[in-house]
N, C-alpha and C positions, 0 to 999 in steps of 0.2 A: 556598679555591680548589678543593680536591679535592671538597668538598661540592657545589659547583655542577656540576662535571663529572659526579659520580656521579648527581645529580638529572637532568641532561640525558640521561645514558645510560638511566636508568630510564624517563624520559618517552618516549624513542625506542622502548624495548622495549614499553612499554604501548601506544603508538600502533600499533605493528605488530600487536599481539595484538587490538586492538579495531577495526581498520579492515577494510573488505571485502577479500576475496581477489580482487584485480583480474584475475589470470590466469584464475580460474574464471569471473568475470563475463564476460571476453572470450570464453571458450569457449562459455558459454551464449548470449551475444548472437550469436556466429557460428552456433550451431545453429539460431537463430531466423531467420537471414538470409533464407531462401527463402520464409518465410511472408509473406502480405500484411499490411500494417499498417492496421488498421481504426481509424476515429475512435471515440471513446466511444459516440456514437450508433449507429454501424454495429455495434459490438461488442454493444451492448444489443439491437438488433433481430435480430442474427444468433444470439446465444447467450443473453443475459441474460433476455429475455422468456420464452422457453420453459422456463428453469430456475427462474423465479420470483424472479429477482434484480431489485431495484428499479433504475430508471434513475439515481436519485440516488446509489445505492451504486456503480454502474458509473462514474459521473462522478467520485465521490470516489476510487475505487480507481485509475482511470486517472491521476489526478494524484498521489496520495500513494504508491501502491505503486511507481510508476515512480521517484519521488523516493527512496524507501527503498532500492530494489534496483539502480537504474540499468538495469533491463531495460525495453524498450519494451512498454508494456501492450497496445498495439494488436496486437502479434504473439503475445500469449499466448492459449492456448486454455483453456476451462474444464476440460478433461481433463488439463492439465499438472499433474503431481504437484509440490507445492511443494519438497519436499526431494529426491526422487529425480531429477526432471527439471530443475528450476530451481535446485537447490542454494541455496535461499532464505537459510538462516542464514549461508552462506558469502559470498554476494554482497551482503548488506546490512550496514550498520553495526551494531555490537553492540547499540545501544540502539533499534533500529527498533521493537521492541514497545512501549516506553515512548512513542515518538513516535506510534504508532498509537493507543494509548489516549488520549493528549492530543488528537490531531487529530479522532478520532471524537467525543470529548466536546465539543470546540469546534464542530464542524460540525453535529452532530445533538443535542447536549445529552443524551447518553446515556453511561452508564458501561458498558463492555463486561463481560459476564459469561461465563465459560467458560475452558477451558484451551487457550491458543494452541499449546502444545507438541503437544497431541494433534491439533489442526487442521493443523499443519504436515506431518503424515504423510499427509494427504489431498490433494485436488486444489484448484486455484484456484477452480473452480466451487463446491466444498463450502464453501470459506472465504467466498466472496461470498454464498452462500445463508445461511450462519450470520450474517454481518454484516447482511444484510437483515432477518433475524429479530430482531436486537438493537434495531433502530430501530422505534419505534412507527409503525404504518401511517399515522396522521394526519400524521406528519412527511414522508411520502413522497408525499403527494397533490398535486393541482394547486394553482395559485396560490401558488407558492413565494415566499418573501421572500429577498432577497440576504443571504448569510452568507459572509463571507470566510474562506477556509481559510488556514493558514499559507503563507507564501512566495508570496502573490498578487502579481502585477505586471501591467503592461499587456500583456506577452506571455503571461501566464498568468492569464486572468481568473478571478474568483471563481465558484464553482459556486453555483447558486441552490437553496436549500433552505428548506422551511417550518419555522419554529421553534415550539416549544411556548411557550405563554404561562406566565409564572412563576406558581406556585400557592402 
């Protein structure tokens, strides 16, 4: 019986250490409150196009980054610093990086290369430019094929991306 109680206590302690800091997330969301909320297409045309961020990457980021962080992507600006302004590692689940690698591989059939820790010291715009450079341009072109991202549902339709043919 003590063994079960001790396991439950350690599980609770681990959960607390691995979950997002919900108070920090609320503070960040509150700080974004006055900003307009743009759709992924509006965000792309307002910011992404001029920075060289692919529309497919903006669509991916709008869905996945919001899921990881709980922050409304449409209110984020390219100049927002991931750690200093958005407190990214505090507002996300501890394994968001693993989820990102898996989701990018599933959506774009690309394995990410580079140091995410270093990118977190930069801005959202820098992160999305880096992500765009990771995906071969032929996957970002017109005539995309449907590719479901994780957690797709009727309320959250899949993003359309062109896939590489297996070689």
